KEZATOR-401092 format. One line per 5 residues: number of its first residue (from 0); for each residue x, y, z of C-alpha. Coordinates in pm, whole numbers, plus 50000, padded with zeros to 5 digits. Each point is the difference from the previous one (the first is absolute). Example, Ala and Ser with C-alpha at 12.3 -4.5 7.8 and 13.67 -1.06 7.14 Angstrom:
% residues 2
0	51230/49550/50780; 50137/50344/49934
***
This chain:
% residues 104
0	64132/96416/54209; 49885/50126/49667; 49953/49776/49701; 50118/50086/49654; 49773/49909/49714
5	50299/49842/49825; 50165/49814/50287; 50084/49633/49964; 50233/49747/50156; 50282/49888/49774
10	50122/49658/50117; 50312/50016/49785; 50141/50284/50211; 49795/49933/50316; 49852/50344/50041
15	49707/50217/49904; 50033/50192/49679; 49787/50260/49827; 49922/49909/49642; 49732/50109/49759
20	49983/49665/49819; 49852/49817/50300; 49638/50000/50111; 49928/50274/50248; 49893/49947/50358
25	49661/50151/50064; 50038/50217/50312; 49624/50004/50065; 49990/49619/49996; 50288/49987/50248
30	49815/50236/50235; 49674/49804/49972; 50183/49673/50064; 50177/50164/50296; 50334/49891/49861
35	50201/50198/50254; 49817/49829/50289; 50084/49660/49853; 50364/50100/49958; 50010/50124/50359
40	49858/49669/50128; 50266/49814/49804; 50275/50235/50121; 49893/49943/50360; 50058/49625/49952
45	50358/50045/49874; 50258/49931/50270; 50298/50186/49857; 50066/50354/49885; 50092/49892/49644
50	49688/49786/49987; 49784/50293/50107; 50162/50218/49733; 49927/49739/49734; 49637/49982/50114
55	49960/50379/49983; 50147/50004/49647; 49754/49745/49860; 49791/50114/49706; 49737/49805/49807
60	50140/49812/49704; 49877/50095/49655; 50179/49753/49772; 49800/49679/49954; 50305/49772/49976
65	50138/50138/50328; 49661/49957/50168; 49973/49638/49886; 50354/49925/50120; 49931/50155/50341
70	49676/49801/50031; 50190/49679/49923; 50262/50086/50264; 49723/50062/50253; 49831/49670/49913
75	50333/49816/50037; 50066/50158/50341; 49647/49921/50117; 50038/49640/49883; 50320/49967/50202
80	49827/50134/50311; 49706/49762/49957; 50238/49704/49974; 50131/50083/50347; 50294/50219/49921
85	50080/50296/50218; 50146/50320/49875; 50162/50193/50282; 50129/50351/49969; 50028/50088/50366
90	50344/50098/50115; 50105/50133/49661; 50239/50291/50013; 50061/50303/49780; 50329/49934/49823
95	49992/50305/49771; 50271/50172/50206; 50230/49699/49958; 49934/49991/49627; 50073/50372/49966
100	50327/49961/50189; 50102/49718/49764; 49936/50226/49700; 50256/50252/50125
***
């Protein structure tokens, strides 16, 4: 996977976009940090095909407000786990085919 210097994740449309008004992702930093190895480790933990695809599509965030929101979501999820909650994703199924058939 090759990184664009102007790639960012736009939460409003839920996909990666290429824009010149966002901070750029330093390709050298990603190589030094072995970003692709981290993504592969995460992808290996995903139990569904759509989950694996989402993992492979992850890119570092560059907008401070988005980063802070994601950190708060992570803290909230961790707090729930510490309090004894379980989050189970095993047995989930890919329903994209069903959704596509409903669109027709």
